[in-house]
N, C-alpha and C positions, 0 to 999 in steps of 0.2 A: 406827302400825300398829294399827288398831282391832280387828281380829279376834282371837279368843282363841288364844293359843299353847299348844302342848302336845298331848298325845295324848288329848284328850277324845273323839275319835271312835273310840277303841279300835284294835284291830289285826286285825280279822277278815279284811279283804281282803289285808292284808300277809301274814298267816300262810298264806292259801291260795296266794298267788303264790310265796312262799318254798318251800312244800311242793312245788309244781310244779317249781321250779328244782332242788330236791334230787333229783328223779327224772331230770332231763335234763342236769345240769351236774356236772362233776367236783367232788368234795367239797372240794378244797383252795381253791376260788374263794370260797365264801361260808360263813360260820358260820350257816347257815340255821336250825339248830335252836335258836339262842339267842333271847332276847327283845330283842336289840339292833338288828338291821338293820330299817330301814323300806324300803318300796318307793316310790321316787320317782315322782312323777306330773307335777309342774309346778314351774317356778322362774322368777322375775322379779327382777332386781336381786340382793338378798340374801335374798329371801323364797322359801320352798319349801313345797310341799304334797305330802303322800304319798297313797297309794292309798286311804286311809281318810278323806281330807279333813282330816287333821291339819296344822297349820301350824307352821313353824319359821323361825328366823333362821339363816342359814348363816354360820358363822365359819371355814369351810374353803376356800371357793371351789371346792369339789369337787376336792380334791387340787391346789389352786392354779391350776386351769384358768380359772375365771371371775374373773380379775383385774379386768376392766372390768365385771363384773356378769353375771348370767345373762340371756341373751336381750337383750343390749345392743341398743338401737335401731339404732345404726350398723352393727353386725354383721348384724342381721336385714335391714336395707335392702340391704346389699351382697349378701347371699345371695339375696334375692328377684330382684334384677337379674340376677345371674349364672346362677341356676337357669333363667331364661327364655332364656338364650343358649347355654350350653354346660355340661354336667355333667361331662364327662370329656374329656381330651385325650391326646396321645401324647408324654409328657414329654421323652424324649430323642430323639424323631424329629420330631414336629410339635407344638410346645408351644402352650399357650394364651396369648393376649395378656395376660391378667390376671397371669400369672406375672412378666412383665417389669415391670409397674407395681408389683407387690408388692416385688420385689427392689430396685427403685429407691428405694422409700420406706424400706425397712429400711436401705439403705446410708447414707441421710442421718442415721441415728441411731447409727451405729457409730463407734468412736474413731479409725478410719483409713479413707481413701477407697478402699483397695486390696483390701478383702475381696471374695471371691467365694464363692458358696454352692452347696451341694447340699441340695435340699429333700427332706423325708421326712415321716413320719406321727407319730412319737412320739419321746420323748427318747432312748430306747435306740438308735433308728436314727441320730440325730444323733451320738451318742457313737461308734457303730460307724464312721461316716464319718470322724470325727476320728482314731480310732486307725488306720484303714487308710491314710489319706493321710499321717499322720505317719510310719508305718512305711515307706511308699513314698519319702517325702522324705529320710529319714535313713538308710535301710537298717538300722535298728535297731528291731526290733519290740517291745522291752521298754518297759514304762511304769511310772512311779512314781505310786502313788495313796496316799490317806491313810486311816489307821484311822478307821472310822466312815463311810466313803464309801458313797454309793449312786449308781450311774451307769446303772442299768437292769438288766434280767434276761435279755436275749438273750445268746447264748453269749459273744460278744466283750465286750460291756459287763459281763457278770457277772464276767469275769476281773478287772475293775478295781473291782468292788463288794466292799467289805470285810465287810459285815455277815454274820456266819456263818449266820444262819437261811436266807438266800437261797442261799448257796453249798453247804450241806451235802448236799442231795439230788442235786446235779449235779457233784460233785467229779471224777467220771470224765471229764467233758467239758471241764474247765478246763485251759488250756494251761500255766498257771504263768508267763505272761510279765509279770504284774503283781507288783511288789514294793511293800510297804506301809511307810510311815513314820508316826510319830505325828502327829496333828493338834495344832497348837499350843494351849496354854492361853490363855484370853482375856486374862489379865494379862500375857502375853508372857514369863513367867518361863522358858519352855523354847524360845522362838522360835529362838534361836541354835543350840541343839542340834538342833532339827528341820531347820534349813537345813543344818547339818553332815551330818545323816543323808541328806538329799537328795544332797549332793555325794558322800558315801561310797558310797551305793547306785548312783549313776550311774557311778561308776568301778569298781565291784566286778566281778569275773569271774562269769560265769554262762552258762547256755544261751541266754539272751536278752539281748543288749546293750540298754541303756536308751537310748531315743531321745526320750522324752516324759515330761512330768509333767502329770497331770490333777488339777484341784482344783475343788471347789465353793466359791465365795466365802463362802457360809454353808452349812454342812451342814444339809440338811432332814431326811431320814429318820434321820440320825445324831443328831438331838436339838436342832435349831436351834442349832448350835454356831458361834460367830463367832470368827474369828482376830483376834489383837490388831492395832491400828492399825499400818500399815506392813508387815505380814507379806507381803501379796500383792505389794506393790512389791518387797520384798527377794527374794521367791521368783522374780519375773520377772528380777531381776538375776542370781541364781544360774543360772537356766535359760539366759540369754544367755551367761554365762561358760563354762558346761559344754556348750554347743551342744545344748541340749535344747529341744524344742518345748513351749511352754506352752499347754495346752488348758484353757479355762475352761468348766466345765459350769454354765451359767446357765439350765438348764432350769427350775429352781424360782425362782431369784432374779431372772431377767431379765424384760424387758418391763414395767418400772416398779414391780415389787412392793416394792422397798426405797427408792423415791424417785428413783432414776436409771434410765435405760433398762437399763443393765447395772450390776450391783453392782460390777464391776471399775472402773467409772468413778469410784467414790468415791476410789480411789487412783491414778487416771490411768494405769492399767495397760492396755497394748495387747496382748492375748494373740495368739498365733499362730493359734489357732482358738477360736471361740465356738460353743457348742451352745445352741440355744434350742428350747423346746417348750412344753408345758402351755398357758399363757395365750396363746400366739402366735396360735392360731386361734379364740379366744373360745368354745370348745366344739366346734369342728370339728377333726378330727385334722390337725395341721400341726406340723412341726418343721423344723429345718435346722441345718446346720453351716456357719459362715462362716469362711473361711480366707484368710490372707494369701498372697502369691504363692509363697513357698517350698513351701507345702503344696498350694495350689490347682493349681499347674503341674506337680506331681509325677506325676500320673496322666493318661494320654492314652488316647484311643479306640484300640481294636484294629480298625483299618480302619473298617468301618461300625458297629461295636459299641461302645456305652458299657459300660465294664467295672465301673462301680459305679452301679447304677440300680435302679429299681423301677417297677412298673406304674403306681403313683399319684404318681410324682414330679411336683411342681408341679401338684397337683390343682386344677382351676379353683375349686371351691367353697372349698377351704382357703385359696387365695391371696386370693380375694375376702373371706373372713372375716377374714384377716389384715389386709387394708386397712381393714376396718371397725374392728378393734381399734386400729390406729394412729390412725385418725380419732377414735375415742372417747377415747383417751389425750390427744390434743391439744385437742379441743373441750371436753372436760369438765375439763381441767386436773387429771386424776386422779392423776398422779404426785405432785402437791403434797399430795394427801390422805394419802399414806403416812405422812408425819410426824405428822399429826393423829391417825391411827389408833394409831401407836406411843405417843404421849403418853397417849391415853385408856386403852389397855391397861395401860401401865406404872403409871399413877396408881391404877387399880383393883387391880392386882396388889400394889402397896405396901400398900394397905389389907388385902388378904387375908393378906399376910405378917404384918402386925401383929395381926390379929384371930384367925387360925387356927393359926399355927405350923406349917402344912403346906407352906409354900413354901420350897424350898431355894435356888432361883435364878430370876432373870428375865433373859432375854437375847434378842438378835435385833436387827432393824433394820426400820423402816418397817412394812409390813403383813405381817411375818413375825416374830412374837414367840413365844418358848417360855417356859413357866412350869413349872419342874421341881418335882415334888412329893416330899415325904418324910412319914414318920409323925411324930407329935408328939414322939417320942424320937429322931428322926433316922434312922430305918430306911428301907428301900426303899419308894419311893412308887408303884410300878407298880399294886398292887391298888387303892390309893386313886384313882389316875388313871382306871382302868377304871370304878370305881363313879361317879366324878364325871361322866364323859362320858355314862354311862347315865342318871344323874339329870337331867343337862342336856337330854338328848334327850327324856325324858319331860316336861320343863318347856318344851320348844319351842326348843331350840338344838342345831344340828348342830356337833359338835366332835370332833376327833380327837387321838390321842396320837402322839408321835414318840419317837425314841431307841431304842437296842437293847433297853432294859429296858421300854419303853413307859411311862415315868414323866414324860414332858413333855407338858403340854397345849399344843397348837399353835394359835396364833391367826393365821390367814391369811385374813381376810375379803376380800371384793371391795373394791377401792378406792372403788367407788361406793356403799358401804353408807351409809345415812343416819345421821347422828350419833345420833339418837334410837333407831334400831334397834340400833346398836352398844351404847349404854348399857343398853338393855333386855336385850340378850343377856348382857352382862357381869353384870348384876344376877342373872340366872337362874343363871349359872355360880357367882357368889358364894353364892347360896343353896345350891347343890349342895355347895360346899366346906364351908359352915358346918354343913350337915346331916351331912356326913361327920365333922366334928370332934365333933359331939355323940353320934355313934353308935359311935365307936372309943375 
């Protein structure tokens, strides 16, 4: 990457556009008054340009969406062909032919041949589908979710999202049908007690009988938290014994990000429902919930009406983009890159831990690695994390934090990132960490 990285071009255009947005968009969407946001203009692969011509390397995949890279050629080719044929269809009445091709290709990658899908536009939509069909199948609308969970912010999905910041403004809308149990420690020290809590919660009396368990195989917004080996398999066993539907929220972890098409594949777990989104459409809104027969057959049409549907169900451009994503994964052998990315990030993080004393923990899998920060004396690392990502941005790297406290640097680059770009980006992050060490 020969061009200069960083904000050498200043922020004049960015500031003007952010000022315009501040007048026309509700204030909770953007921190437009701060010096952190940039206005994005162009992206290719893992390289990004803002409205002022500044250049960056993307270590976020833009919220995990660009797993196969920004503007992946296979995705663009599929979109060009489809946009010349059909932009919109009538999903539950007159579907597009491309929907059938997309669903066939996804089916080839799932852990059982009997999954059937409801397509939608974002991860929360897919979660809503899973919750509704699980309730219809079991007659029990309650759901067990985990502390630290993030399943989306629409009303039904928010019920199962634990993170308090998202729930607090809308408590009056929440039904209370979700019950939360601890997420297991990575060393497995409390895994048995967590499983016991699932059993006890499932059997407990309450206004909503429990019919399902929803789990992120790796918590994303919760801080890149990874359950201990074997926990997901044991959780599936408990769900089967307690007659609970197991819903895997793979919106972040799925579509190859951790080296398998599904993270659940690593433990050979076959969930009753799988939610996919984010990278599924390669930048075009696309998500879906894939369900095994017990759930899929639980809801039927009311005469001519589909009772769980949406205007853009099976949108032709989304399905075409999804086919492009799957082709890119296969032709580029991109899932194999996840392990290489993990090694590169972990090796550099080990150096940072040794040199800075600011690293509390490194965790994750594949191209989903979290680096938890702390102060030099072991105090809270959130202020440091905020300053590090701001310094990295000025140096030419787009990076985000995760975790309830915002103290985890989240490394989720595109699988297609060039090794030299990844190393250059990690060097910029390292410089930001060392600068923090010398100023605190």
